[in-house]
C-alpha positions in Angstrom: -2.9 -137.0 19.2 -4.4 -140.1 17.5 -3.4 -140.2 13.8 -7.0 -140.6 12.7 -8.2 -137.8 14.9 -5.5 -135.6 13.5 -6.4 -136.4 9.9 -10.2 -135.6 10.6 -9.4 -132.4 12.4 -6.8 -131.1 10.0 -7.5 -127.6 8.8 -6.0 -128.6 5.4 -8.6 -131.3 4.9 -11.5 -129.3 6.1 -10.9 -126.2 4.1 -13.4 -125.2 1.5 -12.4 -126.5 -1.9 -12.2 -124.1 -4.8 -11.6 -125.2 -8.4 -10.6 -122.3 -10.5 -12.2 -120.0 -8.1 -15.5 -122.0 -8.1 -16.7 -123.6 -4.7 -17.2 -127.3 -4.9 -20.7 -126.9 -3.7 -21.4 -125.2 -7.1 -20.5 -128.5 -8.8 -23.6 -130.7 -8.5 -23.8 -132.7 -11.6 -25.2 -135.9 -10.1 -24.5 -138.3 -13.1 -20.8 -137.4 -12.9 -20.6 -137.8 -9.2 -22.5 -141.0 -9.2 -20.2 -142.3 -11.8 -17.1 -141.7 -9.7 -19.0 -143.1 -6.7 -19.3 -146.5 -8.4 -22.7 -146.8 -9.9 -21.4 -146.6 -13.4 -18.8 -149.0 -14.8 -17.3 -146.8 -17.5 -13.5 -146.5 -17.7 -11.1 -144.0 -19.3 -7.5 -145.0 -20.3 -5.1 -142.3 -21.0 -1.9 -143.0 -23.0 0.8 -140.3 -22.7 3.3 -140.1 -25.7 6.2 -138.6 -23.9 8.6 -136.4 -25.8 6.4 -134.6 -28.4 4.9 -136.8 -31.1 5.5 -135.9 -34.7 1.8 -135.8 -35.8 2.6 -135.1 -39.4 4.5 -138.4 -39.6 1.6 -140.3 -37.7 -1.5 -138.8 -39.5 -0.4 -137.7 -43.0 -2.5 -135.1 -45.0 -2.4 -136.8 -48.4 -3.7 -133.7 -50.1 -0.6 -131.8 -48.9 1.8 -134.6 -49.9 3.7 -132.6 -52.6 4.4 -129.6 -50.3 5.4 -132.0 -47.4 7.9 -133.6 -49.7 9.5 -130.1 -50.4 9.8 -129.2 -46.7 10.4 -132.5 -45.1 11.5 -134.7 -47.8 14.4 -136.4 -45.9 12.0 -138.0 -43.5 8.7 -138.2 -45.5 7.3 -141.7 -46.0 6.9 -142.9 -49.6 3.4 -142.2 -50.8 2.8 -145.7 -51.8 3.6 -146.9 -48.3 0.9 -144.9 -46.5 -2.1 -146.6 -44.9 -5.1 -144.7 -46.4 -8.1 -144.2 -44.1 -9.9 -141.5 -46.2 -9.5 -139.8 -49.6 -7.2 -137.2 -48.0 -5.8 -138.7 -44.8 -3.4 -141.6 -44.2 -1.6 -143.3 -41.3 2.1 -144.1 -41.0 3.0 -147.4 -42.6 3.8 -149.0 -39.4 0.4 -148.3 -37.9 -1.1 -151.5 -39.2 -2.7 -152.2 -35.8 -4.2 -148.7 -35.7 -5.4 -149.2 -39.3 -7.3 -152.3 -38.2 -8.8 -150.4 -35.3 -10.0 -147.7 -37.7 -11.5 -150.2 -40.0 -13.3 -151.8 -37.0 -15.0 -148.3 -36.4 -13.2 -147.8 -33.2 -10.8 -144.9 -33.8 -11.5 -141.2 -33.9 -8.7 -138.8 -35.0 -9.0 -135.1 -33.8 -6.8 -133.1 -36.0 -4.3 -130.3 -34.7 -4.9 -130.3 -31.0 -3.0 -127.9 -28.9 -3.5 -124.7 -27.0 -2.9 -120.9 -27.5 0.5 -119.6 -26.8 2.2 -122.9 -27.2 5.1 -123.5 -24.8 7.9 -125.7 -26.4 9.5 -126.7 -23.1 8.8 -130.4 -22.3 8.3 -129.8 -18.7 6.1 -126.7 -18.8 4.0 -128.0 -21.8 3.3 -131.3 -20.0 2.4 -129.3 -16.9 -0.2 -127.4 -19.0 -1.7 -130.6 -20.5 -1.8 -132.3 -17.1 -3.4 -129.4 -15.2 -5.5 -128.0 -18.1 -4.2 -124.5 -17.4 -3.7 -121.5 -19.6 -0.2 -121.1 -20.9 0.5 -118.3 -18.4 -1.4 -119.9 -15.5 0.2 -122.3 -12.9 -2.1 -124.7 -11.1 -1.3 -127.2 -8.3 -4.0 -129.7 -9.2 -4.4 -132.0 -12.3 -7.5 -131.8 -14.5 -8.8 -135.2 -13.3 -7.7 -134.5 -9.7 -9.9 -131.5 -9.6 -12.9 -133.5 -10.6 -12.1 -136.2 -8.1 -11.7 -133.6 -5.4 -15.5 -132.7 -6.0 -16.6 -136.2 -4.9 -13.9 -137.1 -2.5 -12.9 -134.0 -0.4 -10.1 -134.6 2.1 -8.7 -137.6 0.2 -6.6 -139.5 1.1 -7.7 -139.5 4.7 -10.1 -142.5 5.5 -9.6 -144.1 2.1 -10.2 -146.8 1.1 -13.4 -147.4 2.9 -16.6 -149.7 2.5 -18.1 -147.4 -0.1 -14.8 -146.8 -2.1 -12.7 -149.9 -1.7 -10.8 -149.6 -5.0 -8.2 -147.1 -6.2 -10.0 -144.2 -7.8 -7.3 -144.0 -10.4 -4.2 -145.9 -11.3 -0.9 -145.4 -13.1 0.6 -148.5 -14.7 4.2 -147.6 -13.9 6.5 -146.3 -11.2 5.3 -142.7 -10.9 1.8 -141.4 -10.2 0.3 -139.2 -12.9 0.0 -135.4 -12.4 -3.4 -135.5 -14.1 -4.9 -136.9 -11.0 -3.2 -134.6 -8.4 -5.8 -133.4 -6.0 -5.7 -130.7 -3.4 -4.6 -133.1 -0.5 -3.0 -135.9 -2.4 -2.7 -137.8 -5.6 -5.7 -139.9 -6.5 -3.7 -142.3 -8.6 -1.9 -145.3 -7.3 1.4 -146.4 -9.1 1.5 -150.0 -9.8 4.4 -151.5 -11.9 3.3 -155.2 -11.8 0.2 -156.5 -10.1 1.7 -159.9 -10.1 4.4 -158.8 -7.7 2.7 -156.7 -5.0 4.1 -156.8 -1.5 2.9 -155.1 1.7 4.8 -152.2 3.2 5.9 -152.5 6.7 3.2 -150.8 8.8 4.1 -148.6 11.8 3.8 -150.3 15.2 2.8 -147.1 17.1 -0.4 -145.3 16.1 0.5 -142.2 18.1 1.9 -139.0 16.3 3.2 -135.9 17.8 1.7 -132.4 17.2 3.4 -130.0 14.8 5.0 -130.2 11.5 6.9 -133.5 12.1 3.6 -135.2 13.3 1.7 -133.9 10.3 4.3 -135.5 8.0 4.4 -138.6 9.9 0.6 -138.9 9.9 0.6 -138.6 6.1 3.2 -141.2 5.8 1.4 -143.6 8.0 -1.8 -143.1 6.2 -0.1 -143.6 2.7 1.4 -146.9 3.9 -2.0 -148.2 5.3 -3.8 -147.0 2.2 -1.3 -148.6 -0.2 -1.5 -152.0 1.6 -5.3 -151.9 1.6 -5.4 -151.1 -2.1 -2.8 -153.7 -2.9 -5.1 -156.4 -1.5 -8.0 -155.4 -3.8 -5.7 -155.1 -6.9 -4.3 -158.5 -6.1 -7.7 -160.0 -5.9 -8.7 -158.4 -9.2 -5.6 -159.6 -10.9 -6.2 -163.1 -9.6 -9.8 -163.1 -10.9 -9.1 -161.3 -14.2 -8.1 -162.8 -17.5 -6.7 -161.8 -21.0 -8.1 -163.6 -24.0 -6.5 -161.8 -26.9 -3.5 -163.5 -28.7 -2.5 -160.3 -30.3 -0.3 -158.9 -27.5 3.3 -158.6 -28.8 5.9 -160.1 -26.2 8.3 -157.3 -26.8 5.9 -154.3 -26.6 6.1 -152.4 -23.3 2.9 -150.4 -23.9 0.9 -153.6 -24.8 2.0 -155.1 -21.5 0.7 -152.1 -19.7 -2.6 -152.2 -21.5 -2.8 -156.0 -21.1 -2.6 -155.3 -17.2 -5.4 -152.7 -17.5 -7.7 -155.2 -19.3 -7.0 -157.9 -16.8 -7.8 -155.7 -13.8 -11.0 -154.4 -15.4 -12.1 -158.0 -16.2 -11.2 -159.0 -12.6 -13.7 -156.5 -11.2 -11.6 -153.6 -10.1 -13.7 -150.6 -9.8 -11.0 -148.0 -10.9 -12.4 -145.5 -13.3 -9.2 -144.0 -14.6 -5.9 -145.7 -15.8 -2.8 -143.8 -17.0 -0.1 -145.5 -19.1 2.8 -144.0 -21.0 5.2 -144.5 -24.0 8.5 -142.6 -24.2 10.9 -141.9 -26.9 9.2 -139.2 -29.0 11.7 -136.4 -28.7 13.1 -137.2 -32.2 15.4 -134.4 -32.9 17.7 -136.8 -34.7 17.4 -140.2 -36.4 13.7 -140.1 -36.5 14.1 -142.2 -39.6 16.9 -144.2 -41.3 18.5 -142.3 -44.0 17.1 -143.2 -47.5 14.4 -145.4 -45.8 11.9 -143.2 -43.9 9.7 -146.2 -43.3 12.2 -147.4 -40.7 13.8 -145.7 -37.7 12.9 -144.6 -34.3 9.5 -143.1 -35.1 8.5 -146.1 -37.1 9.2 -148.3 -34.1 7.1 -146.2 -31.9 4.3 -146.2 -34.4 4.4 -150.0 -34.6 4.4 -150.2 -30.8 1.5 -147.8 -30.3 -0.7 -149.3 -33.0 0.0 -153.0 -32.1 -0.7 -152.3 -28.4 -4.0 -150.6 -29.0 -5.1 -153.1 -31.5 -4.4 -155.9 -29.0 -6.2 -154.0 -26.2 -9.3 -153.5 -28.2 -9.3 -157.2 -29.2 -9.0 -158.2 -25.7 -11.7 -156.0 -24.6 -14.1 -157.4 -27.4 -13.3 -161.0 -26.3 -13.8 -160.1 -22.7 -17.1 -158.4 -23.3 -15.8 -155.1 -22.0 -15.5 -153.1 -25.2 -18.4 -150.7 -24.5 -17.2 -150.0 -21.1 -13.7 -148.4 -22.1 -12.5 -145.4 -24.0 -9.0 -144.6 -24.5 -7.2 -141.4 -25.6 -3.6 -140.3 -26.4 -1.8 -137.1 -25.6 1.6 -135.6 -26.1 3.1 -132.3 -24.9 3.5 -130.9 -28.4 3.8 -131.8 -32.1 6.9 -131.2 -34.1 7.7 -128.5 -36.6 6.6 -128.8 -40.2 10.1 -128.4 -41.6 12.4 -131.3 -40.8 16.1 -130.6 -39.7 19.3 -131.8 -41.3 19.7 -134.6 -38.7 16.8 -136.6 -40.0 14.6 -135.5 -37.3 12.0 -132.7 -36.2 12.1 -130.2 -33.5 9.6 -129.0 -31.0 6.5 -127.7 -32.5 2.8 -126.9 -31.8 -0.3 -128.9 -32.4 -0.7 -132.6 -33.4 -3.5 -135.2 -33.9 -5.0 -136.8 -30.8 -6.3 -140.3 -31.0 -9.5 -141.5 -29.2 -10.2 -145.2 -29.4 -13.0 -147.6 -28.3 -16.3 -149.0 -29.4 -18.3 -145.9 -28.5 -16.3 -143.3 -30.6 -17.7 -141.4 -33.6 -15.2 -143.2 -35.9 -13.6 -141.0 -38.4 -11.6 -137.7 -38.6 -12.6 -134.5 -37.0 -11.1 -131.3 -38.3 -9.3 -130.5 -41.5 -5.9 -131.3 -42.8 -3.2 -128.6 -41.9 -2.3 -126.5 -44.8 1.4 -127.0 -45.8 3.1 -124.1 -47.6 6.3 -124.2 -49.6 7.6 -121.1 -47.9 7.0 -122.5 -44.4 9.1 -120.8 -41.8 11.8 -122.9 -40.1 10.1 -122.3 -36.7 6.6 -123.0 -37.9 4.5 -125.6 -36.2 1.1 -127.1 -37.2 -1.6 -124.5 -36.2 -4.1 -125.3 -33.4 -7.6 -126.2 -34.6 -8.9 -127.7 -31.3 -8.0 -126.7 -27.7 -7.0 -129.9 -25.8 -9.3 -128.8 -23.0 -12.2 -129.0 -25.3 -11.3 -132.7 -26.0 -11.0 -133.3 -22.1 -14.4 -131.6 -21.5 -16.1 -133.5 -24.4 -14.9 -136.7 -22.9 -16.1 -135.7 -19.5 -19.5 -134.7 -20.9 -20.2 -137.7 -23.1 -18.5 -140.4 -21.3 -18.8 -139.3 -17.6 -22.0 -137.3 -17.8 -20.6 -133.9 -16.7 -22.8 -130.9 -17.7 -21.3 -128.5 -20.2 -21.9 -125.6 -18.0 -19.7 -127.3 -15.3 -17.0 -127.9 -17.8 -16.9 -124.3 -18.5 -17.0 -123.2 -14.8 -14.1 -125.5 -13.6 -12.0 -126.5 -16.7 -12.2 -124.0 -19.6 -14.4 -120.9 -20.2 -14.2 -121.1 -23.9 -15.1 -124.8 -24.0 -16.4 -126.1 -27.4 -18.1 -129.5 -27.4 -16.7 -131.8 -29.9 -18.7 -134.9 -30.9 -16.0 -137.5 -30.3 -18.1 -140.1 -28.5 -21.5 -141.5 -29.3 -24.2 -143.5 -27.5 -23.1 -147.1 -27.8 -26.6 -148.2 -28.2 -27.2 -146.6 -31.5 -25.3 -146.4 -34.7 -24.8 -142.7 -35.6 -22.9 -140.9 -38.3 -21.3 -137.5 -37.9 -20.1 -135.0 -40.5 -17.4 -132.8 -39.0 -17.4 -130.5 -42.0 -21.0 -129.5 -41.3 -20.0 -127.9 -38.0 -17.0 -125.9 -39.4 -17.8 -122.1 -39.8 -17.7 -120.9 -43.5 -14.7 -118.6 -43.3 -13.1 -116.7 -46.2 -10.2 -114.2 -46.1 -9.7 -111.8 -48.9 -7.4 -110.5 -50.1 -5.0 -113.1 -49.1 -2.1 -112.4 -49.3 -2.7 -108.8 -48.2 -0.9 -105.7 -47.4 -2.2 -103.8 -44.4 -5.8 -104.9 -44.1 -7.9 -107.8 -45.0 -11.5 -109.0 -44.7 -13.0 -111.9 -42.8 -16.2 -113.2 -44.2 -18.2 -115.8 -42.3 -21.7 -117.1 -41.9 -22.9 -117.9 -38.5 -26.1 -118.8 -36.7 -27.2 -116.7 -33.7 -24.2 -117.8 -31.5 -21.1 -116.9 -29.6 -18.0 -116.5 -32.0 -14.4 -116.1 -31.0 -11.9 -114.9 -33.7 -8.2 -114.8 -33.0 -5.0 -114.2 -34.9 -2.0 -116.5 -34.2 1.7 -116.4 -35.3 3.5 -119.4 -36.8 4.7 -120.7 -33.4 1.3 -120.6 -31.8 1.1 -117.4 -30.0 -2.3 -115.8 -29.8 -1.4 -112.3 -31.0 -4.9 -110.7 -31.0 -8.5 -111.5 -30.2 -10.4 -109.9 -33.1 -13.8 -110.7 -31.7 -15.2 -112.7 -28.6 -19.0 -112.1 -28.5 -22.4 -113.2 -29.5 -23.2 -112.8 -33.3 -26.7 -112.4 -34.8 -27.4 -115.0 -37.5 -26.3 -114.1 -41.0 -23.4 -113.1 -43.2 -20.7 -111.0 -41.4 -17.7 -109.0 -42.9 -15.0 -107.9 -40.5 -12.1 -105.7 -41.5 -8.8 -106.7 -39.9 -6.0 -104.2 -39.9 -2.4 -105.5 -39.4 -0.3 -102.3 -39.3 1.4 -103.3 -36.1 2.4 -106.8 -37.5 5.5 -107.4 -39.6 5.2 -109.0 -42.9 4.9 -112.8 -42.6 2.6 -115.8 -42.1 -0.3 -115.8 -39.7 -3.3 -117.9 -38.9 -6.9 -116.8 -38.3 -8.9 -119.1 -36.1 -12.7 -118.9 -35.8 -14.4 -120.8 -33.0 -18.1 -121.2 -32.2 -19.8 -123.5 -29.7 -20.1 -126.1 -32.3 -17.2 -125.9 -34.7 -14.0 -124.1 -35.6 -11.8 -123.3 -38.7 -8.1 -122.2 -39.0 -7.0 -120.5 -42.1 -3.5 -119.5 -43.2 -3.1 -115.8 -44.1 0.0 -114.0 -45.4 0.8 -110.3 -45.0 3.2 -108.9 -47.8 5.9 -106.3 -47.4 5.2 -102.7 -48.4 
């Protein structure tokens, strides 16, 4: 059998595609599909902070500083070293580059991003972030891979081609990203250095045998030919591209990767998604140097991150590309609120997520986490925003995907977050205006307490979480009429301790700490 005939006739490649149980035929948002097909030049850059970033040491809630000093005093930055960005929020002292990006109106900070029933295993939690699954759900495709499948079913067979000559996604590194794993292959091409691309040895015989061996050989042959073809266009873009910024540090690995991305975009490469990574965030010990929390492993990582993004944004501006590119960080989890005795932090729950670019709604979305003096040793920062709502909001506002489609194929409880704006206009956004007005009384309480909130005529989800991020109970998940609502919550089945109540609507959410007393 001829290899190409085999690939065209393979039952695997011709099977109907289902995304979360939804047929691909149901996904018909033309603006998103046309974007991926090359008619738009917008680019998304993902930065993976591998290991679990300590969000409380990156974005510091200034209004909680005294309590932070009580529960993580051995690692807490001196208050006079913080880089203030609002009256209540500051950045790590080493994030000078990020502070510059914020001052330029190019940084959005989404507070306390996570997911229900947080898994604190590196491998499983990263799998959840890469696939956008529920905590108890196991998916074989990445969140971006599923979207790419809707436009390019059967990939990698017959790619690249005249209509799609460029890689659809790229990982700057040695391993392809799981975020771009599709049903038949991974849409991302791993490139370590576009300056040193070499062709793979192509097979001399185009014939493959039938059966399992032939299937595998056909896939290998196709991968070799595809890689060689893509290498040619990458090399051409690299030769045509340029970097104009002088801010790139020479000893910054992340900056080098972002510099490569900027050069390839400027060289005309049509790739829409780039993924880079920065490791070292699993800071169980020696996160700071004893008696000088402004130095240590996390300070070096913060300097690396901030300087790299600052140089990248400067380069995009000088190249005239700044309105074409949006970037986003993510990490598998945050760290616990209490530090440990080894000058470090252990696996936690939610953490801030950074979105950068000239088309962001600059500022901070969400409220500072509440830090209590009696915080449990296992307690992490409670989730305010589900990470899938961040993904979906970027897909909507950057890539033009319809909200209904996001809910169908990504996350049923999707909540649009106004992270991005129309670059052609100057807009202001007040995140506090979208937050539900939630009060809990009494608090602390014994067996029952009352939730009081005012809503419009809208869908409302109310959940109770424990201190490690488990969703214990869904109190309500339904449409509410407009007005004031009082809901009695009984907790007889719950032991005394600290809990969190999270209220989510289509436009906002609020998380409030609540304490059940003994007796």
